[in-house]
C-alpha positions in Angstrom: 53.8 63.4 77.6 49.7 64.3 77.7 49.2 64.6 81.3 51.4 61.4 82.8 54.6 61.7 85.0 57.8 62.6 83.4 60.2 59.4 83.6 63.3 59.8 83.4 66.3 56.9 83.1 69.5 59.4 85.0 73.0 57.3 83.4 75.8 58.3 85.8 78.3 55.9 87.4 78.1 58.6 90.4 75.7 58.0 93.3 75.7 60.8 94.3 75.4 63.2 90.9 72.3 60.2 90.7 71.1 60.9 93.9 71.2 64.2 93.4 69.2 64.7 90.3 66.1 61.8 90.9 66.4 63.8 94.0 65.6 66.8 92.0 63.4 65.5 89.8 61.4 63.7 91.7 60.3 66.8 94.3 58.4 67.9 90.6 56.6 65.0 90.1 58.8 62.3 88.0 59.5 59.0 88.0 62.8 58.7 88.1 65.6 55.6 87.6 69.1 54.4 87.6 71.6 53.2 86.5 75.2 53.0 87.4 76.7 51.4 84.3 75.9 51.3 81.0 74.9 47.6 80.7 72.5 48.5 83.2 70.7 51.1 81.4 70.1 49.4 78.2 68.4 46.5 80.1 66.0 49.7 82.1 65.6 50.5 78.7 64.6 47.3 77.1 62.1 46.7 80.0 60.4 50.1 80.1 59.1 53.6 78.0 61.4 56.5 78.8 60.6 60.7 78.2 64.1 60.6 78.5 68.0 59.5 80.0 70.2 61.2 80.7 73.6 59.9 80.3 77.2 60.3 81.6 80.1 60.0 78.7 81.8 58.1 81.0 80.8 54.6 82.3 82.7 51.8 83.9 82.1 49.4 80.2 81.2 52.4 78.0 80.9 55.4 76.6 77.9 57.6 77.1 77.4 58.4 72.6 77.9 54.4 72.4 75.4 53.6 74.5 73.1 56.3 73.6 73.1 54.6 69.7 73.2 51.5 71.2 69.5 52.2 72.9 68.7 54.5 69.7 67.9 51.4 67.6 65.2 49.7 70.2 64.2 52.3 72.0 63.9 55.5 69.7 60.9 57.1 71.2 63.5 58.4 74.4 65.7 61.4 74.0 68.8 61.7 75.3 70.6 63.8 76.9 74.4 64.1 77.6 75.9 65.1 80.6 79.4 65.7 80.5 82.1 67.9 82.6 83.7 68.3 79.0 84.2 71.8 77.7 84.9 70.7 74.5 82.3 67.7 74.0 80.8 68.2 70.1 78.0 66.2 68.9 79.1 63.1 66.2 77.3 63.1 63.1 76.1 59.3 64.9 74.0 61.1 67.2 73.2 63.7 65.2 71.0 61.5 63.1 69.7 60.0 66.3 68.1 63.4 66.4 70.5 64.8 69.0 71.3 68.7 69.2 73.8 70.8 71.4 71.1 71.6 73.2 71.3 67.9 74.4 74.7 68.7 76.1 74.5 69.8 80.0 77.7 70.6 81.7 79.1 69.4 84.7 79.3 71.0 87.2 75.4 71.9 87.6 74.8 75.4 88.8 71.1 75.4 88.5 68.6 72.0 88.4 66.3 74.5 86.9 68.4 75.0 83.7 68.6 70.5 83.6 64.9 70.2 84.3 63.5 72.9 81.7 65.9 71.8 78.7 64.3 68.3 79.5 60.3 69.8 79.4 61.2 71.5 76.5 62.8 68.0 74.4 60.4 66.0 75.4 57.5 68.5 75.0 59.4 68.5 70.8 58.4 64.8 70.8 55.6 63.6 68.8 
């Protein structure tokens, strides 16, 4: 990131989750954009550059994994995180192919927001 502010896209249809994550990241100096639907997230990803995207698995118009696979095709510099309440969620082969790892799965409910923040900083820092 080299001194630039962390830029995060939050994709979740639950407005309360979006507000909570947005406030938390902004207090730490990040620039945050929120999308409540997959199509809205794709438009933001086409227009803007993000370091990371936190994507809910269940969206009104798509699934989180499908959104990530579509977005990675034209926005490969973004590091994607899946935000899910499912304890059984496993990365598909397609998600692994785009570089996602098990540490990119963030569990709901969030118990410690710093864990999410630190996971994102750590993974974003791995990017060339």
